[in-house]
N, C-alpha and C positions, 0 to 999 in steps of 0.2 A: 338340539344336541350341542354340547360344548366341544369345540374343536381347537387344535393346535397346529401350527405350521413349523416345520423344521427345514432348514436350508443347509446344503453342503456346498460351499463355494470352492470348487476345485480349480485346478490349473487351466483346464481347457473348457470346462462346462460347469454349470450350476445345477444341482439336483434338489428337488423339493418334494416333501411329503405333507399331506394333510391327514392328520389322525384325529380320532375322537379322544375325549378325555379318558375313555376306557381303554385306550391303547390300540384301537382298531385302525389299520391303515385304510383310508378312504380313497386317496388318489396319489399318484406319483407323477411328477412332471420334470423335464430337464430342458435346458437351453444352453446352446454353445455360444461362445464369444471369441472374437478374433484378437490376435496380437499382431503387431508389426515390428520389424527389426530396424533399428537405426543406430549406427555406430556400435554394433555388437550389443545393444541393449534390447531386451524383450519388453515391449511397451504395449499399453492398452489405452484406448480413449476412455476417459472417465464416464462420459455420457453413454457410450456403448455398454460399459459394464453395468451402470445403474439401470439402463433400459432393459437389459437382459434379465437382471434380478427382478425388476418390477414386473416384467412379463410373466415370469414363473410364479411370483407371488399372486398376481391377479388370476392366473389360470387356476391356481389352487383355491383362491377365495371364491371364484365364480362357481365352484362345485358345491358350495354349501347350500343347504335347503332352506325353505322358509322357516324362520324361528331359530335356525342354527346361529351360534355365536362363535367367532374365532377369538379366543381369549388371549392368545399370545403367539409371538413369532420369536424364534431363536435361530441363529446361524452359527455354523462352525466354518472354519476356513483354512485352506492350505497356508494362507497368510504369507508374511514376508514381502508383501507387495506395497511399495511405498508410494505415497502421494503427498504433495505439498500444496497448501491452499493459502490464499491471501486473506486480508482482513475482512473481505466480503464473502468469505467461504467459497471463493471461486478457485478452481484448480490452477496452480502455477506450473505444474508439470503433468505429463501423462502419468498413468499408473505404471510404475517400474516393476515388472514381473520378477518373482523370486529367482528365476533362472538366469537373470542378468549377473554377470561376474565383474568383479573389480580386479584390476591388475595387481600383481605382487608388488610392483614398483610403487603404485599409489598407496597400497596398504602399509608398506614398510616406511613410506615417507610420512605417513600420518600417525601410525601407531608404533611405539617402541616395542622391541622384542619382549620386554618385561610385561607390557600391557597386553600383548597378544597371548602370552603364556598364562596370564592370570584370568583371561577372559572366560575360559570354560567353567571354572569354579563359580564365577559370579553369575553367568547367564544360563549355564546348563548345556550350552552348545559351544563347540570350538569355533574360533573366529572364521576359518575357511576363507572363501572369496566372494560370498554372496550375502544378501539380506541388508535391511535398511541402515544399520549403523555404518556399514562399509560404503553404501551408496552415498550416505551423507558425508562421509570422509572425502570421497571422490568429488562431490559437489563443492566442498570447502576448498579443494585444491584447484578445480578447473572452472567452476561456475559460482563463485562466492556471492554474486549478485542475486542468485536464487534464494539464498538464505535471508538476505536483506528484505526480499519481497514476501517472505513466508510468515504467516500468522498461526498456522496449524500444521503440525507434522503428524501424519496418520498413516494407516494402512487401509487397504480396500474394504475390509469388513467393517471397520469403524466408520469409514465414509458412508457405507450403505446404511448403517444404523443412524448416522447423523441425518441422512436424507429422509429417513423414515420418521425420526422423532424431533429433529432440531437440537439434539443433545449429543455431547461427546462422552465416550467412555470406552474403556478397554479392560478385558480380564487379564489376569496374570498369565493364564495359559495361552490366550490369543496373542499376548504380548511377547512371549518367549522368542519367536523368530524375528522380532523387531531388533533384538540384541540391545535394547535400551533399558531393560528392566533387571534389577537385582532379584533373581528368582526367589531366593529364600525369604527375603524381606518383603517382597511384593510391592516394591516401589522403584521409581526411576533411579538409574545410576547417575548420581549427581556429578561426580568427576568427569564422566564421559560426556554428559550434556554440556558441561562447561567447555570441554575441549572442542565439541562440535559447534559451540555458539548457539545452543538452543535453550530457551528459558522454559521452565516448568509450565508456564501458562500457555505455551504453544503446543502442549501435548494433551491427549485425552486423559482424564483422571483414571487412576487404576483402581479396579474393584475385583472382587472374586467373581468367577463365573456363576451364573444363576441369579445375578442381581437384576432387578427390573430397572432398565434405563429410563423408560418413559412410555407414553402413549403415542399413537400415530398422529402426525400433524393433520389438521382438517382437510387441507387440499390434497394430501397424499391418500388419506382414507377414502375420499371420494373417487380418486383416480383408480385405486386398487380394489374397490368394493370391500373395504374394511370399515371398522368403527374406530373412532377416536379412543374408545375404551380398550382396544386391542393393545396389549403391552408388548414391548420389545425387551427381551431378556438377553443378557450378555452370554455368549457361547464360549467355545474353547477352540484350541487348535484342532485340526480335522481328525487326527488319529485317536486322541482321547474320546472324541465324540463318536467315532466309529466303534470303539470298544464298548461304549455305553449302548449303542444301537445293536451290538452283537452279543451283549451280555458277558463280556470279558472283564471281570472285576478283581480276581484274586491272584495272589502269587502262585506260580506254577502253571498259569494259563498264558497262552500267547495268541495275540491277534496278528494275522498276516494280512496287511492292508495293501492291496494291489491296485493302486491308482497310477498316476503318472510316474511316481516312484513306488517301489515295493519296500514296505517297511515291516520289520519284525518288532512287535510292541509287547512289553512285559509290564504289568502292574507290580509295583514294589512299595514297601512301607517306609523305607528310609531314603532320604535324599543323599545321605552320606554314602550308603551302599550304591545308590544309583550312579553317583559321580565316580565311584571306584571302578565301575565297568567301562568308563570312557565312552559310553554310548550317549545318544541325545536324550536329555532329561527334560521332563515337563511336569507341571502340576496335573493331577488327575481328578480324583473324586472329591466332592465337597465333604461328604461324611462317609469315608471309606478309605480304600487304599489311596494315600495322598499323592503319590508320585508314579511316574512311569519311565521306562527306559526304552529307547528306540534305536534300531539300526537300519539305515536306509541305503537302498541301491538307487541312487539318484537318476531320475528321468529314464528308467529302464524301459518303460512302456513305449517311449518314443523310439528307442533303439530297436525294440522288437518289431515295431511297425515298419521301420526302415528295412530291416532284414526281410520281413514278409513281402514287402512290395518289390524289393530288388530281385528276390529269387522266385517268388510265386505270382507276382503281378497284383493287380487290385482285385483280390478275391474277397468274398464275404466271410464273416466270422464262421458261418455254418460250413462253408466250403473248406476253410482252414481246419476246423475241427474234424471234418470227415477225413481229410488227409492225415492229420496227426494220429487219428484213431487206428489207422491201418499199419502204422510203423511199429516195430518191436521196441521193447525197452532197450535203451542204449543207442537207438537210431543207427545200428550197424557201424558204430564207431564215429559218427559225425558229431562234431561239437563246433560251437561258435565262440569267438573271443569278442566280448562286448566292448573291449577297449580299442578294437581295430575297426576303423571305418573304411578301410580299403578292401571292399568286397570283390571277390573273384567273380569272373563271368561264369565259369563252369567248374563246379566242385566235384563232379562225378557221382552225385547221389540223386535219387529220385525225389519227387516232390513230397511224398509221404514222410521220408526220413528227414527232409529239410524242415517240414512243419513241426515234427515232433522235437527235432534237435534244437530248434529255436527256444521252445518252452523248457526243455530239459536243461539247456545251457544256462538259462536264467535261474532255474531252480537249483542248480548246483552252486551258484553264487549264494543263494539263500542258505543252502546247507553249510557252506564254508563259514558264513557269518554266524549261523546257529551254533556250530561247533566252538567258535571263538567265544560266543556269549555264554555257552554252557560252562566253559572253563572259568568264567567270571562268577559263576553261581546262578545264572539265569537258566532254569530248567523248563523246558516246554513239555509239560505232561499232557497238555490239551491244546490243540491248534484250531483256531477258527479263522476262516478266510472271508474277506469282504472285498468289494470294489472290482473294477476291471474284469479280469478273467474269471471271477467267482461264479458268473452265470454260465460258464462253459464246463459241464461235467467232465469233458475230456481233459481240459487243461488242469482242472482241480485234481483229477486222478494222476496225471503226469507229475504234478508237484508232490503229491502224497507219496508216489513211488520213489521219487528221488530222495525225499526227506526221510523215507522209511518210517513214517508216522501217519496215523489217520488224520485227515483234514476234513472238518465239517464247514458248512456254509450257513451263515445266519444273516438274513436280510440283504445279502449280496451287495449290489451296487447302491442301494439306498440306505445302508447301515449308518453312514455319517449323518444323513438327514434325519433318520429315525432318532438317533442319539440326540440331535439338536431339539427335536420336538419333545422328547422326554425331558430334556433339561428345561425347556420352556415350561412344562408342567410342574417341575420341581420349583422353578423360580417363582411361580404364582401360587404355590402351596397346594396344588392338586395331589402331588405325590410327596411322600416323606423324603425320599432320596433317590439316587439313580437306580439302585438295585430294585427297590419296590416298584419304580416306574417300569423297568424292563420286565419284571415279573408279571405285571398287569398286561403289558404289551404282548408278551409271549403267550399268555393264556387266551388272548383274543385274536391271535393270528396263527393258530395251529390248524 
């Protein structure tokens, strides 16, 4: 049997799926990794990251039977996680997590107001206070010696692919949160690189997603129970991959991706229209709806977890769902402000109302965002949820009731990894495009 591996490299964990070329899910695996905080930076040890990814890949590869072949691997990634390497491809820095912020003082010291305002149209995302271009600016200000030691500037997903193949490459979609790529041209932003003091040769070559980067290195193939004939295919940013794994391809459809951040995702045909919405814009399908617009509630799952633990203790997801299911719609008037981290000790409500109000309050932020997006012309005629809470029927129902729209779940927490596996198949020619790949997958997983 011919097999494919898809990886979804998330903020706190990596999820992997092993599928047949016919689209049947054979096995799912996940592995968590740790971050540490240093000077307000969210950091990760490169070896820990690679070892966790390799562990997931090997667990999937060990599930193949005699005569089975794993033809290709593809990963999607939350991305925006910077790593600098020296001339021997050894890390100069830890992996700097995308949640690390750069001060307004440093941003304004490095970038003019004109450069900041022009950023969105070029990159597809507003400059904000995060992501590699800003980290690199801060490094130029505070640690310029690191730039002098650097021979390769990459993100964690490209580093993983390099460790697998010995080759560098990045897709335009995966490169969007690097802030270094001119999205429409699909090439690096030369004036920005000049300002940052980074030469083109220090950056992974830019390709379209779905391109075959190379085969697995012999020593890595032996370690992971793979073949040197197994191809590594370039993937995308995580939400476009989740949309592929959930079958959300057309205008009028919306993906609700509930990972560390909750993201409303819309396929669109025109980048000009996408930019007019002022949402986050990314490349999407190879042969189909070419762009997507996203609206994110950043790191909301972490805020939900903090509220849960503060008011309900360390209870299981099952216990939380049982509590939330007992409360009425509206939670008898209880709401939570997710911008306020000063939690009260006693709020005068029972645990059931608290549990439901936590999810309802997050859902009302989604609803407010959705109303804004609809005014921009983004209509959600069909909503599909993936990730995080999608495996909780209670939470899905609460979100649906708040949005006043039906919400379906397709491939739940493994949709991103499924999308990456399908793209692996497109890249090596098993499937014609993303839609035909998903159609075959859905026929074999009903």
